[in-house]
N, C-alpha and C positions, 0 to 999 in steps of 0.2 A: 504494500500500500504506500501511497505517497500523499503529501500534503501540499496544497497550493496556498502560499502565504501572500496575501495582498491587503492593502489598506482599503481599496475601493475597486468597483467594476463600473466601467462607463463605455457607452457606445462610441465608435470613432467620431461620429458627427455631433454627439451630445455636448452640451455645455455644463451638465451637472451629472453627479454619480447616480447610477441606478441602485447600487448596493454599497453601503459603507460599513466596514467591519470595525469592531471595537476590541480592545486588548483583553476584555473579560470573556471573549469567545462569542459574544452576541453580535447582531448586525441590525441595521435599519435599511429598509428597502422602499423605493418609490414604485409601488405596485398600483396599476391602473385598472385592473379588470376583475378583482375578486373580493372587493370590500362590500360588506352587506350594509343595509340601511343607510345608503348614501343618497338615494333619490328622495328628495323632500317633497316633491309634488306627487299628487295622487292621480291614478288612472292615466298614466303617461302612454300606455299602449292601447288606449281607447277601448278597454274591455267592457266597461259598465255604461249602459244606456237605460237607466230606470224609467225615464219619462217617455221617450219615443225613439225610433230609429230613423225617422225622416220628418222634416219640418220645413215649411216655407217661412222665411224671415225677411223683414223689411223694417224701416223705421217705424216704431210704435206697434209692431206686430211680432209677437213671439221673441222679443229681445231678452237678453240675459241668458242664464243657464237653463236651457229649455230642451236639450236633447242629450248630448254626451255629458255624463256627470263631471262636474267641476270646471267645465269649459263653456264659456258663453259665446254669443255672437251678437254684436251691437252696431248700431248705426248712429251717427251724429250729423245732423244737417245733410242727410243723404237720402232725401225722400225719393229720388229718382232711381235708387239702387234696390235690388232684391235678389235673393238667392234661395236655393234649396240646400239645406245642410242634411247630411245623411251618414249612416254607418256604411262604410265600404270595405270590401275584401281586397281591394287593390292596395297591396302592402309591399314593402321591400322584400326581396326574395331571400328565403332561408335565414331570416333573422328572428323568427318566433313571434311576430306580431299578428294577432288575429284580425284586427281592424285598423282602418284609418278614418279620420274625420274628413269628409268630402264636402267641398263648397262648389256648387254649380250655379253660376251666375244666370239669373232668369230675367233681370232688368238691368240694363247697363247704367252707369253713372259717368257722365262726360266731364266731371270735375268743374262744372261751371260755378259751383259755390266754393270759394277759396277755403272755407272752414269745414269741408266735408271730411268725415272720418268713417271708415268701415273696419271693424276690428274684431279680433278673436282673443279674449282675455282669460287669464288664469289668476286667481287671487289667493293670497296666503294670510292666515292669521299672524299677527305680529309675534306672538310667542313662538311660533314655529320658525321664524327667522332668527329670533334670539337664541334658540337652542339648536340651530342648524349646523353650527361649527364655523359659519362664515364670520370672520372678524371684519364686520362691515365698516369699521372706522379705520381700517388699515388698507392702504392702496396696494399692498403686496398680498392681500388675500382676495380671492375671487369667488363670485357667484357665477358658476359656469352653466350655461344653458346650451343643451344640444338637442337636435330634433331632426327628423327625416321629412323632407319636403319634395313635392312633385307638382308640376303644372304642365298643361298642354300649351301654355303660352310660349311661343317661340322667341328666340333672340336672347339677349342678355338682360336679365331682369333683377331688380333690387327689391328685397322685402325688408322693411324696417321693423324692428322690435323695440318697444318702449318698456323701460323699467321705471316704476314710480313708487315712491314711498309715501306714507300717509301720516305718520306720527311726527310731532314737532313741525318744522318747516318741510313742506313737500319738496322732494328733489326728483328730477327726471334725468334719465340716461337713455340716449338713442344709439342703438347699434343697427347695422344693416348687413344682410347677407346677399351674396350674388349667386344667382341661378342661371347657368349658361346653356342648359339643355332641358329636355322634357323627361328626363329620367329621375328616379329616386336618388337623392343626395343627402348625406348627413352634413349638417352645418353646426358649427360651434361658436358661441359668443361668450367672451369672458368679461365680466363686469367687475371692475376693481372697487374695493371699498373706498369710502370717502369720510374724512374726519367729521363732517357735518351731519352724517346720517344718524337718525334716532329711531329706535323701535321700542314700544312699550311691551312689557311682558304680559300680554292679555290676549283675549280671544277676538278682538276687533281686527278689522282689516289693517294690515301693516305694509303689504307689498303687493303690487300688481305687475304682471308681465303680459304684454299684449302685442300680438302680431297685427300689423296694419296693412290691409289689402287695398286701401285707398286713403290718401292723405292730401288734403288741400294745401295750397301754398302758404296759407296763413300759419300752418303748424310746422313749417320746415325749419330746420336748424342744422348745425354741424354735428356729425356723428362722433361717437366715442368720447363724449364729455358730459360731466354732471352739470346740471343747472337748476335754477328755481323757477324758470318760466316753462309753462306747459307746452311741450312740443311732441310731435308724434313721428316725424320722418325727416327726410332731406329732399333737396331739389332733384335728387336722382331716383327717389322712390317710384316704383312702378304702380300704375293704376291697373290692378287686376280685374277691375269691374268695367273695363272699357269695351267689352264684347260679351254677348250672351253665349258665345262659344267657349268661354274660359271655364276651366275646371281646375281646382286646387285640392291637394291632399296633404294631410299632415299626420304624423304619428311618431311614436318613440320619443316623446318629449321627456327629457331628463334635466332636472334642475338640482344642482349639488354644490357643495362648498369644496373648493380646491385651493392649493397653495401655488399652483402654477398655471391655472387657467386651462389645463388639458382635460377634456371630457373623458370619463371612464366609459367602459362598455355599458350599454343600457341594462339597468337592473330590473329583470323580470320578476313579477310577483304573481301569485295564483289569483284566479278569479275571486275566490273567497276572501283573500286578503284585501284586494282592491275594493270589493263590495263593502266589506266591513269599514274601511276608511271612508268611503263615500257616504255611508249611513249617518255619519256625524253631521252631514250637511243637508241630506235629503232622504226621505223615506216614503216610498209608495206603499202605504200601509194596508189599505183594503180597496179592492177594485173588482168589479164584476159580480154577477148574481151569486148570492149565498156565501160570499166571503165574510168571515167572522170579523167583527169589530171588538166585541167584549161583552162582559156581563153588566147589566144595568138594573136599576130599581126605581120604583115610583116614589119620589120624594114627597110629592103631593098627588092627589088623584088625577092631576092633569100635567104633571111635570116628571119627565124621565131624566135621570142622571146616569151617565156611564163613564167610569174612570178608565182611561186608556193609558197603558204604559208603552213607551216607545221601544222599538227593537233594540236600540242602544242609546246611551246618553248622547244628546245632540250638542252642537257648538253653543247654542243659546236657546232660549225659549222660542220654538218655531212658530211660524204662522201655519194655521190649519187651512188647507185648500180642499174644497169639496165641490162635487158636482151635485147641484140641488135640483129639485123638481121631480115630477112624475112618480111620486111614491118610490123614490130610489132606495129607501131604507125601511127596516121593519124591526119591531120590538115584539118578540114572542114571549108571552107570559100567561100563566094560569089557563092554558088551553086556548088562548085567544092570540090575536095578532093586531098590533097597531101599525099601520103603514103611514109613513110620513116623508116629507120632501127633503129635510135637511136638519142641521144641528146648529145650536148656539154653542159658543166655546167660552170656558171660564177657567181661571186658575192654572194657566199653562206655565210649566217651567221646563228645564232641560231634560227631565225624565218622564214626564207624564202630563196629561191634560184631562179636563172633564168636558165631555160632550153632553149637551142637554137639548130637550125639546119640550116646550110648554104650550104649544099651539095645536097639536094634532094627536094628543095622547089623552086617554081616559081609562081609569082603572082604580084599583084599590091600593091605598097608601101602604107602602112596605113590600108590595109584591116585586119579586125579582124575575129576571128573564134574560134572554139572549138577544143581543143587538147585532144585526147583520146588514150588509148591503143586500137589497132585494132585487133591483133591476140591473141589467148588464151594464148600463152606462153610469151607475153610481160609483163614486170613487172618493177616497180620503187620502191626501198626501200631507206630509209634514215637511216644512221647508225652513232651514236655518242657514241658507247660503249667505256668503259675504256680499 
């Protein structure tokens, strides 16, 4: 046997060591592909679509997080633009992604309004940035954003990405990637820390990352700099909404803290893991005929109360979204049934809520029973999105 004795190992073209050895027989290594729990964003492989798998979006219609969990689609001063967003199986080859987020332009926007914005945002709780490992006050520490992108728009195109903080003074950072073909490509953006950044250790919105598919000239600035003026792109940014033939796809989004700005391999997680993380922000709780809601009781002869516990604790007390009307719900008790259109909501916190009805119920005080969705179009969702 023989022993190789070196202080460090480095590639011929590298400027830093891959492995550094110590006199006590240990070593440190710059490993980029096998570290767990480094992806701080959720649903980066577009696995979870609780709300729907296809949706038409335009300004004022279905904006926000309305299809793929944790990712929104929004318009600003862009009434002339519209798209269909959908779950697509067009994905990078042999990389383990089940789906991509597809944007199919259905109404073009010619950028006549200089303050037009069409964007695809992802939002973080402030406490998740605080605990991410990113030393956000240090310019030598990076928030590294990587993703796979594809478009049928020919030529050399520029896609801007905005990073925005929300605590203290709001700061904005604009980066821009170049796409020169119609293939799937992986792009990486490294965002340096800045001594002026502030994040509160709480569950409110702390950071937003948004990809801009159209940016009016009013919001143009210089790329790769932090500033306090709200900007979204540069004069080079491409208008991806200039034709109804345009299609864009994105998947494999990974946001992580690094010391060198180099993206690691995408960290895949199981469907169950991603769903569990998504449930903190949105839960499709009961939907379709005969889906159970919970046990209820008659508080008075005309008032039903039903305590509902959420699937898991949510980010904050959620809003309760329901489809009302048409006797969508039913209360089965003492051999009878009360059919009713919807619920009132009271005393909601992060773990539970109380649903009630005092307009369509009649029975004996104290009687309990089963509360269900009755009609196929009945639905109850809980939403605690940022």
